[in-house]
Each structure stands twice: as C-alpha cells, then as structure tokens.
N, C-alpha and C positions, 0 to 999 in steps of 0.2 A: 313332057314325059309320056311314055307309052305304058301299056299294061304290063310289059315285061321288065320295066325298070327295076334294077336291083336295089334293095334297101340295105344291103350289108354295109354300104358306105357309112351308115349311121352308127355303126359300132355294135349292132345287135346280131349275134350269130344265129344261123338257122338251128332249129331244134332237130337233132339227129336221132334222139331216142326219147321215148315217152316215159313219164313216171310209172314205176312198177305198180302202184296202187290204183291206176286208172285203167278201167276195162273199156275197150271200144266195142260197142254193141249195136250200133246203127250204121246204115250206109252213109248217112251224112257225117257221122263221126269218123268213118274211114277216110272220107274226102278231106275232112279237117286235118287228120293226122298226116295225110300226104302234103297238104298245104304248109304245115308247120316245118316241113323238111326243106323249104326254100323261102326266099324273101321277096318273091314276085307278087305282083297284083294279079288277081284272078277274075275280075269282073269289070263291067263297064262303069259301075258306080261302087263306091266303097260301101254305102249303106242304102238299102231300099226298105222302107217301112210301108206296108200295104194293109190298109183297113184294120189297123190294130185296135183291139178293144180289151180293156182290163177292167174287171169288176170286183167289188168287194161285197161279200155276202154277209149281211148283218141281220140282227133281230128285227130291225125296222124295215128292211127291204134290201134290194140290190142297188148298190151305189155304182153308177156308170162313171168311174173316175177318168178313164180314157176311152173315148167313144168314136170308133171308126176313123182313126188318125192315119194319114198317109203323108210321107215326105221322103226326100232323098238327100244324101250328103255325098259330095264329090271327094275324091282323094285330095287331102291337103286343105280342104275348105273349112272355114269357121262358120257355123250356123248358130243363130241365136234362137232360144225358146223363151219368149217373154209373156208376161201376164201376171194377174193378181195372185196372191197366195190362194191355194186350193183349186187352181184352174187345171191341174193335171200335169204340170211340167216335171216334177220330181218322179211321179208315178210312171211317166213315159220313160224316163231314164232308167228307173228300176226295172221296167218291163224289158228294155233293150238288153239288160244284163241278166234277166230272169232272176232278179232278187226280190220280187214282190212277195211279201210274207204270205204263205199258204198253209192253213187258213189265216185270215178270211179272204185274201185276194187271189185272183186267178186271171190269167190271160185266156180269154174265151174264144178269140178269133183273130185272124190276121196272119201276116207273114213278116218276119224280120230277117232280111237277107244281108249278111255282112261278108263282104269280099267273096260273094258267090255261095256262101253257106247259109242254109235256112236254120237259124238258131232254135226255132221251136221244134225242130225234128231231132235235136241232140238230146241225149240223156243228161241227167244231172251231173254225172261223172264227167261226161265229155265237155260240158260247159266249163268245168274247172280248167281244162286245157286252154280255153279261149279267154277267160277273164284274166286280166293281167298281161297276157301275151298279145292279144289282138285288140282288147279294150282295156283302157285304164280309166279309173274312176276317182275323181276328187270329190269327196263327200262334203256335205254342207258344214258339219261341225267337226273339226279335226280332234277336239278334245275327247269326244265320245267315239270317234272312229278309230283312233289309235289305241293299242292295247297298253294300259298303264303299267303292266307288270313286265313288259319286254323293252329292251333298249331300242332306240330308233334305228341303230345300225342293223340289228337283227331283223327288224320289221321290213327294212328296205331290201336287205340281202336275201330274205326268205323267198321272195318272188323270183329273183334271179336264179336261185338254186333250183327251184321247182321247174320253171319254164325254160330256162336256158341251159339247165344241167351243168351249171358252173360248180367248181369246187368251192369249199367254204372260203378259202383264201381269195380266189378270184371274185367271188360274189361280194366279199367285204371290200375289195378294191373298187369294184363297180359302185358300191354304196358310197364310198368316200368320194369318188368322182362325181356322182349325182348330187351329193350334198354340196359339193363345191359349186356345181353348175347352178343350183337353185339359190346360191348366195348365203350359205351357212358358213360363217368364219370358223377357222380351226376345225375343219370338217373331220379330220382323222381323230382328234381328241373327243369330239362330240358324239362319235359313234357309240360310246359307252353310256351316254346320258339317256334319261327316261323322259317321256312326254311332258311331265309336270315341270321339268327344268327348262322348258322352252316357252317363250311368249306366244300369244295367239298367232301373230304373223309368221313366226318361225315354225310353229306347228303346221301351219298351212303350207309352208315351203316343204316340210317333210312329207306331207301328203302328196304334193306334186312330184317329189322325188320317187315315192313309192309307185305312183301312177305311171311314171315314165321308165321304171326300172327295166322293163323288157322291150322298150321301144315299140309301144302299141301303135296300130294304125289309126285308132280312134280314141280320143280322150273326152270323157264326159265330165264336165265341170259344173257341179250343182251348187249354185250360189257360192262361188269360191271366196267371195270377199265379205260374207256375212259377219257382222259384229267386229269388223276391223275399221280403224280410223281411215280417213280418206287418203292419207299419205301412204299407209301400208296397202290400201286397196290398189292404188296406182302402181305400186311396186309389184304386187302379185299379178295384176293384169298384164303388165309389161313383161313379166317373167313368162307367163303362159304364152303370150304372143311370140316372144323371141325363141322359146323352146319349140313351139309348134313349127316355126319357120326353119329352125335348125334341123329338127328331126323329121320334117315332112309329115307331121301328124295332123289329121283332121280333128276338129274340136266341135263339140256341141256345148255351147255355153248357155246355161240355164240361169236366168236372172229376172228380177222384177224391175230392174233399173234400165230404162231405155237409153240413158246416156252411155252406160257401159256397152250395151248392144251396138250403139251407133259407132263407137270407137273401135270395137273388136271384130265385128262380124261382116261377112260379105252378104249373107242373106239372113232374113229374120222370119220366124213363124210366130204369129201372135195367137196365143191360146186363151180360150174362155170356156168355162163349164165343160171341160173334157174334150173340146174340139178345137181344131185349128180354124180360126175365123178370118185370118188374113195371112198371106205369105208373099214374099217378094224380095227383090234386091233391097239392101238397106237404104239406099237413096230413094227408091220408090216409096218405101214404107214411111219414111220421114217427110218426104216432100209432097207426095200425093196419096195419103192414106185413103182407103176405100171402105172403111168399116167404122161406124160411129164409136165403137169400143176403142179402136186404135186412136181415134181423135181424142177421146176422153183420157187415155193414158198419156198422150202427148201434152194435152192441156194441163194435166196435173203436175207437170214438171215445173220447178221454180225457174224463172227467167231473169237474166241480168238486166233486161230492159224494162222490167215491171216497176211500177211506182213503189217506193219504199213503204213498207207497212201493208201492202195490198194482200188480201187473203188468197191463199192457194185454192185453185179450183179443184173440185172433187167429182167423182162419178157417183151420183146419188143412188141410193138403194143398195141392195145386197145381191150377191151371186145367187143363182137359182139352186133349189134342192135337186141333187143329182140322183135321188131315188126315183126311178121311173119318170124321167123328165118328159114334159109334154111335147107334142109335135108342133113346135113353134120356134121362131127365132129366139134363142135362149137369152139374148140381150134385150129383147123387146120390152120387158117390164121396166128397164132402166133407160130406155132410149127415147129421147125427145122427138125423134123423127118417125116413130113407129106408127104404122097404119094397120088396118084390119088384116091385110094379107100377112103381115108379120106375125100376128097372133094366131093365124090359122095353119100355117105351114112353114117349116124351117127351110131357109134358102140353101142351095148347094154352093160349094166352093167353085165359083166360076171365074173365067179369065177377065182381067182388066187390061188397061193400056200399060205396057211396060214388060220387061223381060221376066217371064215366069211369075207375073203378079196376078194373084187371085184373091177373092174375098167372098164372104158370106153376107150379102146384104141385098134385099130387094130394092132398096132406094137408090143404090149407086150402080145398079146394072144399067146397060144401055136402055134409055127410055124411062129410067126411074125418076122419082120426084126430088132426089137430092142432087144438086149440082155443085 
C-alpha cells in the first residue's frame, strides 16, 4: 500500500463537515480538519512518539511516570507495550490521547505525531475531532468505562453521529452492524440493553465496537483481557486481530502478559520504570533478549516442560521510586549482573543484532560482560 491508499473501502466515509460546537483555533487544527475530509494516509509513519515525558506533580515530589520515551508505529502494525504494573504503559496510552488527568498529571515535553499531525499543538476542542475518528481506545475495565445510564446502542452510535455526521437512523444501523461484527448475538435487540445486562466478555466486545465505530487508524488496547477467563481472553484477542486485519487498523496492545504479546504483535517495546528498556521484533525479543529485565519477565512465565510442582521464578525486589530517580540503570538494584558502572550512569537505548533491536544494558553491549 502507498500513502495515498484510500480507506473508504472499509466503510467509513470521510468527514465533510465538522461539529458546530468545535472551534478550530490552531494551524495544526486546520491541517487536521483538512485531513478529516479524505481517507488518505498523510505521513511516512502512522505514529511517531519523540522524547515523550509525562509527570505527576504530587505533595511528595514529581513522579516521572513516562520519561523520555520514543517509538514508532507503522500503518496497520501491531505493537506491544509490555512490563510490570506501574512501569508507565497505561500513562503512555493516556498521553497519546491527551487524557492524562490535569492536575496532577502533565505532558512536559516531547512530540506525538499521528498521521502527520502534532497532537500536542492541538487545542482541547480540536483533540475531540481526533479521538474516536483517528484513535480508538479500548479501556482496561469496561464496567467503569461504559456509562451505566445509557444503552449500549446509544453509546456506540454517539461516536458515529459526532465524527461521521451520520443521521440517528444511519448511526443506529452502523451500531447494529458493529455489534454483529464483534460477536454479540441478536445485535438489533440488544441495542436497547444497558451495560449491567452484559457479561464481562460481552462488555469488552461492546468497548471494541465503540472503539471501531469510526474506523480509526490506530487502536489503543489497554489490558483488553483483564479479569476475563482464558477462553474469553482468546476470543477477545482473536477478535481484535481479525478486525485489525479487516479494517487495516494499527494496534498498540498494552499487556503484562508476554504470551499475549508473542501471539499478537509484530514488534514489542519492553517498559520499566517509565522508560523503554528494550525494543525489537517479537522473535528477537523472545529468542535473543538483550536486557536482564526482559530475561526476568520471560523466566517468570510458567512452562509446560517444567517439573510438576516446581516454583515459579520471580524478579526479586521492587520497582524504583519514580520521584526524582537517580542517574543509574533503573533495574540495577534488582539485577544479578549489575556492576559499578550500572550504579553510576544510566545506559542509553543502543542497537543490538537484529532488525530495529535495541536495549538499555551496559552488560550486553558489544564488549560487555554478559554473553
């Protein structure tokens, strides 16, 4: 596909008029409004994140939740963000959509370029044009993300009415079609049901339908299988994969489960303490990881070839305090390979063997002491 490929084949019409209550006030907003009038690609990469830093200003100090993070996502690609709880995955996703609660949070530096538009230069009103239309978001907990006082049909159709300027009837028809696509039986009848009338897996399917209502270019899936049993997890992941392929949508999959990342993603970013510590193609990350933290995550997975009753391996210690972190390898207090240099200066994200494979580790760099 080329940059000029037409996405109208996916069934999402171009936006020919903007909502009356949205005022275009910036030059970047005017560029966005022009883009919404067609379905073409407008940049070399779908998403370019450059030196992104998001901080939370608390009474105890400044929390560096996302610290100088850079990565790219190609059109139609599935990228995994993996790591322990609290490593910055969800805050990264909220930063991409500018949904970080302010106060106490704030994006303090960096660039977020989506399809050629710098999102940090858009006004809050202009961002409303982009959320839902160019970026869809599957939130972690559908029960708290869905409005309990509105029918699920209304919540799906609302986005189509706003962004695609569809009539109520046409928006409702689109909602019925989407419910059917995500596997909700008797979709037309269930349009009038409320979130509490659905099971956890069905609510997650409704969230996926809302996220895809306007055929976004990028889908953010934040732990989409949390609290679901393994059978429903597999169904939800297969649904995301098949819809991504059908609609040509790029996906950023946020998960702590490396098994999910291995089965779903082309590339993986491993995050620790607010920073990307390893990035590469999924095969490189799993076959030749170059960061002891990634080794620890892989070793902590249960294996079928382990002796029955064997204890699961864990990463000893706790993640570091992100209030004014020290200038050292942030994993060094938990790393069995750490040396003095690791405690004196933080390593940079440098290239390793493999396509776009990079890691932060003094020991695995060429000439390092870890082989």
